N, CA and C atoms as a LAMMPS dump frame, in Angstrom:
ITEM: TIMESTEP
0
ITEM: NUMBER OF ATOMS
207
ITEM: BOX BOUNDS ff ff ff
-5.0000000000000000e+02 5.0000000000000000e+02
-5.0000000000000000e+02 5.0000000000000000e+02
-5.0000000000000000e+02 5.0000000000000000e+02
ITEM: ATOMS id mol type element x y z
1 1 1 N 0.839 -1.018 -0.074
2 1 2 C 0.023 0.085 0.06
3 1 3 C 0.827 1.399 -0.073
4 2 1 N 1.074 1.805 -1.078
5 2 2 C 1.957 2.839 -1.397
6 2 3 C 1.339 4.085 -1.927
7 3 1 N 0.147 4.218 -1.328
8 3 2 C -0.585 5.46 -1.853
9 3 3 C -0.187 6.836 -1.075
10 4 1 N -0.058 7.829 -1.975
11 4 2 C 0.164 9.107 -1.428
12 4 3 C -0.911 10.004 -1.078
13 5 1 N -0.658 10.773 0.051
14 5 2 C -1.89 11.667 0.392
15 5 3 C -1.51 13.085 -0.678
16 6 1 N -2.618 13.335 -1.309
17 6 2 C -2.331 14.57 -2.082
18 6 3 C -3.958 14.877 -2.724
19 7 1 N -4.206 16.152 -3.107
20 7 2 C -5.262 16.59 -3.337
21 7 3 C -5.131 16.989 -4.745
22 8 1 N -6.22 17.118 -5.471
23 8 2 C -6.413 17.955 -6.998
24 8 3 C -7.115 16.98 -7.59
25 9 1 N -7.164 17.512 -8.948
26 9 2 C -7.951 16.455 -10.014
27 9 3 C -7.518 15.023 -9.969
28 10 1 N -8.394 14.28 -10.047
29 10 2 C -7.774 12.829 -9.974
30 10 3 C -7.702 12.151 -8.591
31 11 1 N -7.468 13.032 -7.691
32 11 2 C -6.903 12.79 -6.313
33 11 3 C -8.227 12.294 -5.488
34 12 1 N -8.034 11.448 -4.269
35 12 2 C -9.087 11.32 -3.397
36 12 3 C -9.479 12.569 -2.783
37 13 1 N -10.973 12.466 -2.362
38 13 2 C -11.248 13.731 -1.53
39 13 3 C -10.869 13.651 -0.389
40 14 1 N -10.891 14.975 0.237
41 14 2 C -10.711 15.256 1.641
42 14 3 C -11.462 14.37 2.619
43 15 1 N -12.702 14.125 2.134
44 15 2 C -13.292 13.05 3.064
45 15 3 C -12.728 11.876 3.233
46 16 1 N -12.023 11.222 1.731
47 16 2 C -11.68 9.982 1.787
48 16 3 C -10.456 9.764 2.525
49 17 1 N -9.561 10.889 2.489
50 17 2 C -8.342 10.842 3.139
51 17 3 C -8.532 11.124 4.667
52 18 1 N -9.483 11.789 4.859
53 18 2 C -9.971 12.072 6.536
54 18 3 C -10.24 10.408 7.098
55 19 1 N -10.849 9.854 6.198
56 19 2 C -11.429 8.37 6.501
57 19 3 C -10.415 7.484 6.53
58 20 1 N -9.391 7.551 5.666
59 20 2 C -8.065 6.579 5.679
60 20 3 C -7.256 6.874 6.902
61 21 1 N -7.352 8.337 7.402
62 21 2 C -6.465 8.743 8.562
63 21 3 C -7.271 8.185 9.789
64 22 1 N -8.517 8.467 9.861
65 22 2 C -9.036 7.925 11.07
66 22 3 C -9.101 6.456 11.113
67 23 1 N -8.955 5.399 10.019
68 23 2 C -8.725 4.047 10.292
69 23 3 C -7.385 3.769 10.746
70 24 1 N -6.384 4.684 10.246
71 24 2 C -4.899 4.27 10.615
72 24 3 C -5.008 4.627 12.166
73 25 1 N -5.557 5.926 12.541
74 25 2 C -5.435 6.184 13.914
75 25 3 C -6.027 5.158 14.903
76 26 1 N -7.144 4.49 14.309
77 26 2 C -7.786 3.568 15.171
78 26 3 C -6.924 2.314 15.11
79 27 1 N -6.086 1.891 14.149
80 27 2 C -5.302 0.809 14.215
81 27 3 C -4 0.929 15.241
82 28 1 N -3.593 2.2 15.017
83 28 2 C -2.478 2.502 15.996
84 28 3 C -2.843 2.333 17.321
85 29 1 N -3.941 3.058 17.946
86 29 2 C -4.688 2.877 19.151
87 29 3 C -4.583 1.39 19.605
88 30 1 N -5.287 0.621 18.806
89 30 2 C -5.411 -0.812 19.036
90 30 3 C -3.967 -1.74 19.352
91 31 1 N -3.186 -1.128 18.366
92 31 2 C -1.956 -1.782 18.591
93 31 3 C -1.059 -1.291 19.722
94 32 1 N -1.481 -0.126 20.193
95 32 2 C -0.741 0.469 21.28
96 32 3 C -1.38 0.079 22.62
97 33 1 N -2.593 -0.463 22.67
98 33 2 C -3.211 -1.053 23.819
99 33 3 C -2.717 -2.408 23.808
100 34 1 N -2.458 -3.329 22.851
101 34 2 C -2.144 -4.422 22.644
102 34 3 C -0.592 -4.633 23.288
103 35 1 N 0.007 -3.71 22.901
104 35 2 C 1.571 -3.617 23.468
105 35 3 C 1.48 -3.519 25.014
106 36 1 N 0.572 -2.681 25.413
107 36 2 C 0.375 -2.01 26.75
108 36 3 C -0.033 -3.353 27.741
109 37 1 N -1.057 -4.104 27.08
110 37 2 C -1.266 -5.212 27.779
111 37 3 C -0.106 -6.365 27.721
112 38 1 N 0.454 -6.372 26.649
113 38 2 C 1.61 -7.495 26.619
114 38 3 C 2.562 -7.082 27.478
115 39 1 N 2.901 -5.853 27.717
116 39 2 C 4.103 -5.595 28.439
117 39 3 C 3.856 -5.632 29.9
118 40 1 N 2.523 -5.202 30.238
119 40 2 C 2.082 -5.489 31.708
120 40 3 C 2.182 -6.962 32.131
121 41 1 N 1.633 -7.815 31.174
122 41 2 C 1.574 -9.246 31.433
123 41 3 C 2.801 -10.03 31.748
124 42 1 N 3.876 -9.355 30.95
125 42 2 C 5.201 -9.823 30.84
126 42 3 C 6.084 -9.47 32.139
127 43 1 N 5.565 -8.223 32.615
128 43 2 C 6.22 -7.578 33.742
129 43 3 C 6.189 -8.366 35.141
130 44 1 N 6.917 -9.288 35.544
131 44 2 C 6.793 -9.859 36.74
132 44 3 C 7.583 -9.343 37.828
133 45 1 N 6.894 -9.225 39.021
134 45 2 C 7.528 -8.476 39.982
135 45 3 C 8.208 -9.565 40.756
136 46 1 N 9.223 -9.244 41.704
137 46 2 C 10.273 -10.191 42.326
138 46 3 C 9.349 -11.181 43.242
139 47 1 N 8.193 -10.916 43.732
140 47 2 C 7.619 -11.802 44.433
141 47 3 C 6.535 -12.634 43.794
142 48 1 N 6.585 -12.425 42.553
143 48 2 C 5.671 -13.268 41.694
144 48 3 C 5.934 -14.617 41.406
145 49 1 N 4.964 -15.522 41.406
146 49 2 C 5.476 -16.905 41.321
147 49 3 C 5.566 -17.206 39.742
148 50 1 N 6.56 -18.046 39.203
149 50 2 C 6.694 -18.245 37.927
150 50 3 C 5.499 -18.931 37.226
151 51 1 N 5.012 -18.549 35.906
152 51 2 C 4.049 -19.448 35.418
153 51 3 C 2.743 -19.166 36.132
154 52 1 N 2.527 -17.758 36.566
155 52 2 C 1.312 -17.65 37.356
156 52 3 C -0.021 -17.447 36.522
157 53 1 N 0.212 -17.279 35.168
158 53 2 C -0.667 -17.174 34.093
159 53 3 C -0.987 -15.821 33.488
160 54 1 N -0.387 -14.866 34.424
161 54 2 C -0.51 -13.6 33.874
162 54 3 C -0.157 -13.199 32.372
163 55 1 N 1.185 -13.719 32.004
164 55 2 C 1.413 -13.53 30.599
165 55 3 C 0.566 -14.511 29.702
166 56 1 N -0.149 -15.448 30.052
167 56 2 C -1.093 -15.967 29.332
168 56 3 C -2.095 -15.256 29.053
169 57 1 N -2.777 -14.741 30.045
170 57 2 C -3.858 -13.93 30.052
171 57 3 C -3.517 -12.684 29.26
172 58 1 N -2.636 -12.019 29.216
173 58 2 C -2.007 -10.822 28.526
174 58 3 C -1.958 -11.206 27.167
175 59 1 N -1.293 -12.326 26.643
176 59 2 C -1.188 -12.909 25.254
177 59 3 C -2.623 -13.16 24.841
178 60 1 N -3.67 -13.608 25.414
179 60 2 C -4.949 -13.687 24.984
180 60 3 C -5.671 -12.562 24.741
181 61 1 N -5.701 -11.547 25.707
182 61 2 C -6.358 -10.386 25.406
183 61 3 C -5.723 -9.503 24.343
184 62 1 N -4.157 -9.323 24.117
185 62 2 C -3.574 -8.798 23.111
186 62 3 C -3.988 -9.414 21.681
187 63 1 N -4.173 -10.726 21.713
188 63 2 C -4.763 -11.491 20.667
189 63 3 C -6.105 -10.886 20.14
190 64 1 N -6.83 -11.051 20.997
191 64 2 C -8.272 -10.489 20.806
192 64 3 C -8.426 -9.164 20.351
193 65 1 N -7.515 -8.263 21.067
194 65 2 C -7.377 -6.85 20.537
195 65 3 C -7.127 -6.893 18.923
196 66 1 N -6.156 -7.548 18.696
197 66 2 C -5.396 -7.688 17.23
198 66 3 C -6.321 -8.099 16.336
199 67 1 N -7.219 -9.173 16.756
200 67 2 C -8.382 -9.71 15.526
201 67 3 C -9.122 -8.481 15.192
202 68 1 N -9.419 -7.542 16.073
203 68 2 C -10.361 -6.583 15.743
204 68 3 C -9.837 -5.58 14.86
205 69 1 N -8.432 -5.619 14.413
206 69 2 C -7.941 -4.757 13.121
207 69 3 C -8.316 -5.494 11.808
């Protein structure tokens, strides 16, 4: 996908460009949330038991978020 953002004759309308930007902003927001969930799930404290399932839950939630893309 190598489309340029330009206006003028034969180019996408401003509304179409704004829609593309809104879609991209939504995708970035979902990716940001997925990364936040993963980093929180993988950040084990010094007193956490290994294999506590927190990372598994975080991975499932991140996966569910990414499916929405």
